[in-house]
Z-matrix of the N, CA and C atoms (Angstrom, degrees):
N
C 1 1.439
C 2 1.514 1 109.44
N 3 1.264 2 118.11 1 101.69
C 4 1.454 3 121.46 2 173.11
C 5 1.497 4 108.89 3 -95.83
N 6 1.331 5 116.22 4 133.72
C 7 1.452 6 119.83 5 -177.82
C 8 1.512 7 110.09 6 68.68
N 9 1.295 8 116.37 7 -160.25
C 10 1.454 9 120.06 8 179.68
C 11 1.515 10 111.04 9 -107.68
N 12 1.314 11 117.34 10 -0.84
C 13 1.453 12 120.16 11 -175.47
C 14 1.525 13 112.23 12 -67.16
N 15 1.339 14 118.29 13 -35.51
C 16 1.452 15 121.14 14 -175.59
C 17 1.516 16 113.98 15 -83.64
N 18 1.317 17 117.90 16 -1.32
C 19 1.451 18 121.46 17 -176.56
C 20 1.520 19 109.61 18 -97.65
N 21 1.320 20 115.87 19 132.14
C 22 1.454 21 119.50 20 178.22
C 23 1.515 22 108.96 21 -150.93
N 24 1.305 23 115.59 22 179.36
C 25 1.450 24 120.30 23 178.88
C 26 1.522 25 111.20 24 -67.22
N 27 1.321 26 117.69 25 -17.51
C 28 1.455 27 121.05 26 179.23
C 29 1.526 28 112.75 27 -84.22
N 30 1.335 29 117.22 28 -11.14
C 31 1.456 30 120.18 29 179.23
C 32 1.526 31 108.36 30 -64.80
N 33 1.336 32 117.10 31 127.23
C 34 1.470 33 118.99 32 -179.22
C 35 1.529 34 112.17 33 -61.13
N 36 1.321 35 115.47 34 145.55
C 37 1.468 36 120.90 35 179.19
C 38 1.520 37 110.76 36 -56.21
N 39 1.302 38 116.45 37 -37.92
C 40 1.467 39 120.87 38 179.94
C 41 1.522 40 111.70 39 -58.16
N 42 1.335 41 116.39 40 -39.93
C 43 1.467 42 120.81 41 178.73
C 44 1.534 43 110.99 42 -69.35
N 45 1.324 44 116.79 43 -37.91
C 46 1.469 45 120.36 44 178.28
C 47 1.525 46 110.96 45 -66.66
N 48 1.336 47 116.68 46 -41.34
C 49 1.470 48 120.66 47 176.45
C 50 1.522 49 109.42 48 -62.38
N 51 1.316 50 116.84 49 -43.16
C 52 1.471 51 120.99 50 178.36
C 53 1.525 52 110.22 51 -60.36
N 54 1.319 53 116.37 52 -40.61
C 55 1.470 54 120.92 53 179.28
C 56 1.529 55 110.64 54 -60.20
N 57 1.331 56 116.74 55 -43.21
C 58 1.467 57 119.66 56 179.29
C 59 1.524 58 111.96 57 -71.49
N 60 1.322 59 117.13 58 -39.63
C 61 1.477 60 119.68 59 178.73
C 62 1.511 61 111.61 60 -62.99
N 63 1.301 62 114.99 61 -42.32
C 64 1.460 63 121.01 62 -179.02
C 65 1.522 64 110.08 63 -73.31
N 66 1.325 65 115.63 64 -28.86
C 67 1.461 66 119.75 65 -176.22
C 68 1.515 67 109.09 66 78.44
N 69 1.293 68 116.01 67 146.11
C 70 1.461 69 119.60 68 177.70
C 71 1.517 70 107.77 69 -66.08
N 72 1.290 71 115.66 70 130.58
C 73 1.461 72 120.44 71 -173.88
C 74 1.518 73 113.73 72 -80.56
N 75 1.314 74 116.66 73 -19.44
C 76 1.455 75 118.31 74 178.51
C 77 1.506 76 113.10 75 75.48
N 78 1.327 77 116.81 76 24.93
C 79 1.449 78 119.49 77 -179.20
C 80 1.526 79 112.13 78 -99.44
N 81 1.315 80 117.22 79 7.61
C 82 1.455 81 121.20 80 179.23
C 83 1.512 82 110.91 81 -99.42
N 84 1.329 83 115.32 82 -176.95
C 85 1.457 84 119.00 83 -179.74
C 86 1.525 85 112.30 84 -87.25
N 87 1.335 86 117.39 85 -8.96
C 88 1.460 87 121.30 86 -179.26
C 89 1.515 88 110.98 87 -110.93
N 90 1.331 89 115.33 88 165.44
C 91 1.458 90 121.40 89 178.95
C 92 1.531 91 110.19 90 -57.40
N 93 1.322 92 118.05 91 129.04
C 94 1.462 93 119.55 92 176.83
C 95 1.530 94 111.93 93 -64.16
N 96 1.332 95 117.28 94 -21.19
C 97 1.459 96 121.06 95 176.74
C 98 1.530 97 111.45 96 -60.08
N 99 1.331 98 116.98 97 -31.41
C 100 1.461 99 120.12 98 177.85
C 101 1.524 100 111.35 99 -59.45
N 102 1.316 101 116.68 100 -43.22
C 103 1.463 102 121.85 101 -179.14
C 104 1.525 103 110.32 102 -66.72
N 105 1.313 104 115.92 103 -43.74
C 106 1.468 105 120.59 104 -179.24
C 107 1.533 106 110.39 105 -62.08
N 108 1.318 107 116.72 106 -47.23
C 109 1.468 108 120.92 107 -178.40
C 110 1.528 109 111.24 108 -62.71
N 111 1.322 110 116.60 109 -47.26
C 112 1.466 111 119.66 110 -178.04
C 113 1.528 112 111.44 111 -65.25
N 114 1.316 113 116.81 112 -38.46
C 115 1.469 114 119.84 113 177.03
C 116 1.519 115 109.90 114 -62.88
N 117 1.321 116 116.18 115 -45.66
C 118 1.460 117 120.93 116 179.29
C 119 1.528 118 111.50 117 -62.00
N 120 1.316 119 117.21 118 -46.39
C 121 1.464 120 120.48 119 -178.71
C 122 1.529 121 111.13 120 -61.25
N 123 1.307 122 116.99 121 -40.24
C 124 1.469 123 119.61 122 -179.79
C 125 1.523 124 110.90 123 -69.66
N 126 1.326 125 117.38 124 -41.60
C 127 1.470 126 120.03 125 177.86
C 128 1.527 127 110.96 126 -66.17
N 129 1.297 128 116.10 127 -36.75
C 130 1.469 129 120.35 128 177.31
C 131 1.534 130 110.49 129 -65.27
N 132 1.320 131 116.15 130 -41.09
C 133 1.458 132 120.80 131 177.51
C 134 1.525 133 110.80 132 -61.25
N 135 1.331 134 115.63 133 -35.74
C 136 1.467 135 121.71 134 179.58
C 137 1.520 136 112.38 135 -83.48
N 138 1.322 137 116.69 136 -2.15
C 139 1.465 138 123.49 137 178.64
C 140 1.532 139 112.38 138 62.32
N 141 1.329 140 116.10 139 43.15
C 142 1.458 141 122.14 140 175.74
C 143 1.522 142 107.31 141 -83.10
N 144 1.327 143 116.08 142 118.65
C 145 1.461 144 122.37 143 -171.40
C 146 1.511 145 116.86 144 -58.83
N 147 1.294 146 117.81 145 -35.25
C 148 1.463 147 119.88 146 -175.37
C 149 1.524 148 113.55 147 -86.68
N 150 1.315 149 118.07 148 2.98
C 151 1.464 150 121.80 149 -174.39
C 152 1.523 151 112.84 150 -59.93
N 153 1.323 152 117.34 151 -44.08
C 154 1.467 153 120.71 152 -175.72
C 155 1.525 154 111.74 153 -62.02
N 156 1.321 155 115.91 154 -49.06
C 157 1.459 156 120.16 155 -179.72
C 158 1.523 157 112.60 156 -62.89
N 159 1.321 158 116.28 157 -42.02
C 160 1.465 159 120.28 158 179.36
C 161 1.526 160 111.32 159 -65.64
N 162 1.326 161 115.81 160 -39.63
C 163 1.464 162 120.62 161 179.39
C 164 1.527 163 110.88 162 -61.35
N 165 1.326 164 116.60 163 -49.97
C 166 1.465 165 120.58 164 -178.59
C 167 1.529 166 110.66 165 -63.55
N 168 1.317 167 116.76 166 -43.16
C 169 1.475 168 120.02 167 179.44
C 170 1.533 169 110.82 168 -61.45
N 171 1.323 170 116.90 169 -45.06
C 172 1.472 171 120.83 170 -179.88
C 173 1.530 172 110.69 171 -65.10
N 174 1.314 173 116.35 172 -41.47
C 175 1.457 174 120.30 173 -179.06
C 176 1.528 175 111.27 174 -67.90
N 177 1.329 176 117.43 175 -41.06
C 178 1.474 177 120.73 176 177.44
C 179 1.532 178 111.26 177 -62.71
N 180 1.323 179 115.57 178 -42.74
C 181 1.461 180 119.87 179 178.98
C 182 1.527 181 111.02 180 -62.22
N 183 1.296 182 116.17 181 -45.54
C 184 1.458 183 120.71 182 179.67
C 185 1.529 184 110.74 183 -64.80
N 186 1.319 185 116.65 184 -40.31
C 187 1.466 186 120.45 185 178.81
C 188 1.537 187 110.84 186 -63.74
N 189 1.312 188 116.24 187 -40.50
C 190 1.477 189 119.92 188 177.51
C 191 1.519 190 110.51 189 -61.00
N 192 1.312 191 116.20 190 -43.13
C 193 1.472 192 120.14 191 178.51
C 194 1.522 193 110.80 192 -61.78
N 195 1.323 194 116.19 193 -40.66
C 196 1.472 195 119.53 194 179.02
C 197 1.534 196 110.68 195 -67.44
N 198 1.324 197 116.58 196 -40.15
C 199 1.468 198 120.94 197 -177.95
C 200 1.517 199 111.77 198 -65.26
N 201 1.313 200 116.28 199 -38.15
C 202 1.463 201 120.20 200 179.93
C 203 1.522 202 111.74 201 -71.95
N 204 1.327 203 116.19 202 -26.96
C 205 1.456 204 120.52 203 176.46
C 206 1.509 205 114.72 204 71.28
N 207 1.313 206 118.33 205 13.03
C 208 1.453 207 121.04 206 -179.05
C 209 1.520 208 113.56 207 -70.97
N 210 1.313 209 116.11 208 -28.97
C 211 1.463 210 120.88 209 -179.49
C 212 1.517 211 109.80 210 -115.71
N 213 1.287 212 115.01 211 148.99
C 214 1.455 213 120.10 212 175.60
C 215 1.523 214 108.11 213 -92.08
N 216 1.334 215 115.77 214 101.41
C 217 1.455 216 121.68 215 179.58
C 218 1.524 217 109.18 216 -100.79
N 219 1.299 218 115.84 217 141.88
C 220 1.461 219 121.19 218 -178.10
C 221 1.524 220 111.58 219 -62.92
N 222 1.311 221 115.46 220 144.89
C 223 1.464 222 121.80 221 173.37
C 224 1.533 223 110.32 222 -116.47
N 225 1.319 224 116.35 223 13.63
C 226 1.460 225 121.76 224 177.58
C 227 1.520 226 108.65 225 -80.74
N 228 1.319 227 116.03 226 116.77
C 229 1.459 228 122.45 227 -175.32
C 230 1.524 229 109.86 228 -83.76
N 231 1.330 230 116.69 229 115.68
C 232 1.463 231 122.04 230 -179.00
C 233 1.520 232 111.89 231 -69.84
N 234 1.307 233 117.17 232 -29.53
C 235 1.463 234 120.39 233 -176.78
C 236 1.531 235 109.72 234 -149.14
N 237 1.324 236 117.51 235 91.40
C 238 1.464 237 120.07 236 -178.22
C 239 1.523 238 113.83 237 -66.11
N 240 1.309 239 118.28 238 -12.74
C 241 1.467 240 121.20 239 179.79
C 242 1.519 241 113.56 240 -104.40
N 243 1.327 242 117.44 241 12.61
C 244 1.461 243 119.64 242 -176.91
C 245 1.525 244 113.15 243 -68.06
N 246 1.324 245 117.58 244 -15.66
C 247 1.469 246 120.04 245 176.49
C 248 1.525 247 110.79 246 -60.78
N 249 1.301 248 117.11 247 -20.26
C 250 1.473 249 121.68 248 179.81
C 251 1.523 250 113.01 249 -76.32
N 252 1.318 251 117.85 250 -2.49
C 253 1.464 252 120.74 251 178.75
C 254 1.526 253 112.41 252 -71.01
N 255 1.310 254 116.70 253 -18.22
C 256 1.461 255 120.24 254 179.56
C 257 1.527 256 110.49 255 -99.41
N 258 1.324 257 114.90 256 150.13
C 259 1.462 258 119.91 257 177.37
C 260 1.533 259 111.38 258 -91.02
N 261 1.316 260 117.14 259 0.87
C 262 1.460 261 123.07 260 177.97
C 263 1.533 262 108.35 261 -94.61
N 264 1.336 263 118.42 262 105.33
C 265 1.464 264 120.22 263 -175.32
C 266 1.532 265 113.65 264 -62.84
N 267 1.339 266 117.67 265 -33.58
C 268 1.463 267 119.58 266 179.43
C 269 1.530 268 110.61 267 -69.31
N 270 1.324 269 116.85 268 -43.84
C 271 1.469 270 120.46 269 176.68
C 272 1.525 271 110.16 270 -61.87
N 273 1.317 272 117.61 271 -39.23
C 274 1.467 273 121.34 272 178.21
C 275 1.529 274 110.54 273 -60.66
N 276 1.335 275 116.16 274 -45.18
C 277 1.471 276 119.81 275 179.05
C 278 1.520 277 111.66 276 -64.76
N 279 1.325 278 116.78 277 -41.09
C 280 1.466 279 120.22 278 177.79
C 281 1.521 280 111.15 279 -61.35
N 282 1.335 281 115.92 280 -44.07
C 283 1.470 282 120.15 281 -178.62
C 284 1.529 283 111.06 282 -64.66
N 285 1.302 284 116.36 283 -42.71
C 286 1.464 285 120.91 284 179.24
C 287 1.528 286 110.03 285 -61.47
N 288 1.335 287 116.85 286 -44.77
C 289 1.463 288 121.16 287 179.22
C 290 1.529 289 111.35 288 -66.22
N 291 1.335 290 116.44 289 -39.69
C 292 1.464 291 120.45 290 179.12
C 293 1.531 292 110.42 291 -60.28
N 294 1.320 293 115.95 292 -48.38
C 295 1.469 294 118.67 293 -179.15
C 296 1.527 295 111.56 294 -64.51
N 297 1.315 296 117.43 295 -34.06
C 298 1.463 297 119.81 296 177.99
C 299 1.527 298 110.27 297 -64.13
N 300 1.325 299 116.41 298 -42.55
C 301 1.472 300 120.10 299 176.91
C 302 1.528 301 110.98 300 -62.12
N 303 1.313 302 116.77 301 -42.67
C 304 1.471 303 120.18 302 -179.55
C 305 1.524 304 110.19 303 -64.70
N 306 1.333 305 116.81 304 -43.45
C 307 1.476 306 120.20 305 -179.48
C 308 1.526 307 111.52 306 -61.49
N 309 1.335 308 117.16 307 -30.78
C 310 1.465 309 120.88 308 -178.80
C 311 1.532 310 111.97 309 -99.09
N 312 1.332 311 116.58 310 12.78
C 313 1.469 312 123.17 311 176.16
C 314 1.530 313 112.86 312 61.50
N 315 1.321 314 117.16 313 35.83
C 316 1.468 315 121.99 314 178.79
C 317 1.528 316 108.29 315 -106.41
N 318 1.325 317 115.83 316 76.15
C 319 1.472 318 120.58 317 -175.28
C 320 1.527 319 112.77 318 -72.70
N 321 1.321 320 118.17 319 -23.75
C 322 1.472 321 120.46 320 177.51
C 323 1.521 322 111.79 321 -63.26
N 324 1.340 323 117.91 322 -58.81
C 325 1.468 324 118.90 323 176.56
C 326 1.530 325 112.43 324 -61.55
N 327 1.316 326 116.31 325 -31.43
C 328 1.466 327 119.87 326 178.48
C 329 1.526 328 110.88 327 -64.57
N 330 1.334 329 117.29 328 -30.60
C 331 1.469 330 120.94 329 178.13
C 332 1.529 331 110.88 330 -62.59
N 333 1.319 332 116.70 331 -42.77
C 334 1.463 333 119.94 332 177.97
C 335 1.523 334 110.34 333 -66.27
N 336 1.304 335 117.07 334 -41.50
C 337 1.467 336 120.23 335 177.70
C 338 1.522 337 110.76 336 -63.12
N 339 1.318 338 116.71 337 -36.24
C 340 1.466 339 120.49 338 177.79
C 341 1.528 340 110.39 339 -63.03
N 342 1.317 341 117.07 340 -41.38
C 343 1.476 342 120.08 341 176.37
C 344 1.531 343 110.91 342 -63.15
N 345 1.317 344 116.16 343 -40.41
C 346 1.465 345 120.30 344 178.08
C 347 1.533 346 111.17 345 -65.91
N 348 1.321 347 116.35 346 -39.41
C 349 1.468 348 120.83 347 177.08
C 350 1.518 349 109.62 348 -62.17
N 351 1.328 350 115.99 349 -43.71
C 352 1.468 351 120.54 350 179.49
C 353 1.534 352 111.01 351 -59.99
N 354 1.323 353 116.60 352 -44.05
C 355 1.472 354 120.07 353 178.50
C 356 1.529 355 111.51 354 -64.44
N 357 1.301 356 116.90 355 -41.69
C 358 1.458 357 120.56 356 -179.30
C 359 1.523 358 111.63 357 -67.02
N 360 1.324 359 116.97 358 -39.62
C 361 1.463 360 121.30 359 177.43
C 362 1.519 361 109.78 360 -65.28
N 363 1.340 362 116.81 361 -40.89
C 364 1.460 363 120.50 362 179.00
C 365 1.525 364 110.93 363 -63.97
N 366 1.311 365 118.01 364 -38.44
C 367 1.460 366 121.58 365 178.00
C 368 1.524 367 111.38 366 -66.50
N 369 1.316 368 116.36 367 -38.65
C 370 1.463 369 120.41 368 179.42
C 371 1.527 370 111.12 369 -68.11
N 372 1.324 371 115.93 370 -28.23
C 373 1.460 372 122.27 371 -178.33
C 374 1.526 373 111.02 372 -70.25
N 375 1.336 374 117.27 373 -29.93
C 376 1.468 375 122.06 374 -176.96
C 377 1.513 376 112.96 375 -70.08
């Protein structure tokens, strides 16, 4: 699945879990965060128990790669309105702000937003 075009409701849960475990590779023309978020949202919709942990792990790994700057990862946002995929308005706002920081190469503030996202996801899991 490159980008978000190949992902749909018909994608098997097993493939979505694999996508999160593997982490978005960042080899496409769009932000790998788009793939991670959409995979997580679909698994969450399907009530797959391990989705939250896999999402946070994949996002932390990707954020570390961006912070180190060793790889050139795309900052082109495939879907600026994808934050609306969640019914949690606070998580939606956090995600929108996180992607804005990533697009503008502000990984420091994005780190704090990532911690806030992790806390919000953990609260939703309870």
